[in-house]
Structures are given as C-alpha cells and as structure tokens.
C-alpha positions in Angstrom: 138.6 116.8 80.8 140.8 118.5 83.3 139.2 116.7 86.3 140.6 113.4 85.0 144.1 114.4 86.3 143.0 115.6 89.7 143.2 113.4 92.8 140.0 112.3 94.7 140.8 114.7 97.5 141.1 117.8 95.3 137.8 116.9 93.6 136.1 116.6 96.9 137.5 119.7 98.5 135.4 122.3 96.7 132.0 120.6 96.8 130.5 123.2 99.2 130.3 123.8 102.9 129.2 121.1 105.3 128.7 123.6 108.1 125.0 122.9 108.4 125.6 119.3 109.1 126.6 119.8 112.7 123.6 122.0 113.5 121.4 119.3 111.8 123.0 116.7 114.0 122.5 118.7 117.2 118.8 119.4 116.3 118.3 115.7 115.8 119.9 114.9 119.2 118.1 117.6 121.1 114.7 116.7 119.7 115.4 113.0 120.4 116.3 113.7 124.0 113.2 115.9 124.4 111.0 113.2 122.9 112.5 110.5 125.1 111.5 112.6 128.2 108.1 113.8 126.7 107.2 110.2 125.8 106.9 109.4 129.6 104.5 112.3 129.9 102.6 111.1 126.8 102.2 107.6 128.2 100.9 109.0 131.5 98.6 111.3 129.5 97.3 108.4 127.4 96.8 106.3 130.5 94.8 109.1 132.1 92.4 109.4 129.1 92.2 105.7 128.2 89.7 104.9 130.9 87.6 108.0 130.4 84.6 108.6 128.2 84.6 111.5 125.7 83.6 114.1 128.3 86.4 112.9 130.5 88.9 113.2 127.7 87.8 116.7 126.9 88.2 117.7 130.6 91.7 116.3 130.7 92.7 118.1 127.4 91.2 121.4 128.6 94.0 121.7 131.1 96.5 124.3 129.7 99.5 122.2 130.8 98.3 119.2 128.7 97.7 121.4 125.7 101.2 123.0 125.9 102.9 119.6 126.4 100.8 118.0 123.6 101.7 120.9 121.3 105.4 120.6 122.1 105.4 116.9 121.7 103.7 117.1 118.3 106.1 119.9 117.1 109.2 118.0 118.3 108.0 114.7 116.9 107.3 116.1 113.4 110.5 118.1 113.4 112.5 115.1 114.5 110.9 112.9 111.8 111.5 115.5 109.1 115.2 115.7 110.1 115.5 112.0 109.9 113.7 111.6 106.6 115.8 114.5 105.1 119.0 112.6 105.9 117.7 109.5 104.3 116.5 111.3 101.2 119.6 113.3 100.8 121.8 110.2 101.0 119.8 107.8 98.8 117.8 109.9 96.3 120.2 110.9 93.6 118.0 112.8 91.2 117.9 116.5 92.3 114.4 117.0 91.1 113.1 114.0 93.0 115.1 114.9 96.1 113.8 118.5 96.2 110.2 117.3 95.5 110.2 114.7 98.2 111.7 117.1 100.8 109.1 119.7 99.9 106.2 117.2 100.1 107.5 115.9 103.5 107.9 119.3 104.9 104.5 120.6 103.7 102.8 117.4 105.0 104.5 117.7 108.4 103.7 121.4 108.8 100.0 120.9 107.8 99.5 117.9 110.0 101.3 119.4 113.0 99.3 122.6 112.7 96.0 120.6 112.4 96.8 118.6 115.5 97.7 121.7 117.5 94.6 123.6 116.3 92.5 120.5 117.3 94.0 120.5 120.8 93.3 124.3 121.1 89.8 123.8 119.9 89.1 121.1 122.4 90.6 123.4 125.1 87.9 126.0 124.3 85.0 123.6 124.6 
C-alpha cells in the first residue's frame, strides 16, 4: 500500500544493480568482432575443404592451426549466441520460472554442442 505514494523514479531506484550489463555488452561486442574476423578464416577453410574428398578434409583438419581456429570459432559463436538469446529472454519472458528454465536449457545445450564439436575436431586431428 505504501508504494502507491512513491514516484516512479523512487520505485525504480532500488531494483538492484545493473553493473553486469556493461560487461555483458562488452562481451557481446568483443565476440562479435572476433566472429567477424574469424568468419573470413572460416570461409577460406570451407572453400579449402569443399573440393576435397573425405581423406582430403581429414588432412586439412589435422593441421593444429585449423583445430585451434575451429575451436575458437565454435566457442565464440556459441558464447555470442547465448549472450544474444539471454538478452531476448530476459526482456520478453516475464515468468521467472520460464526465464530461468529457458536460460538453463540454452546454456546446457550450447555447452554440450560446443564441447561435442571441439571433441570431434580433436578426434579428427588424431586420425
């Protein structure tokens, strides 16, 4: 009942810290910049393996440089996408249970998928 007499500004002042927002914003920009640069490498890498048969693809992926770049590209892409989806979910999903559940599912899915892709690249490297 007492909130009825407070101004909008005084109601909004004590809603918690927004300090993590700037770090989130910077992570989004840094991963976006890295992905913009790494996409050039990825297109060249894809062009190199597109004309090859399976044995040629394995030989290209065996190079440590390609495995490192592929792993960094996958990690950055999944992290960047999780950050973007997190913002959308936090802004538009109003139920706390749904919001927490969706964020948890997205993060688990991204971690498992990125790990599987990196393990697959490392496995191909050992062939």
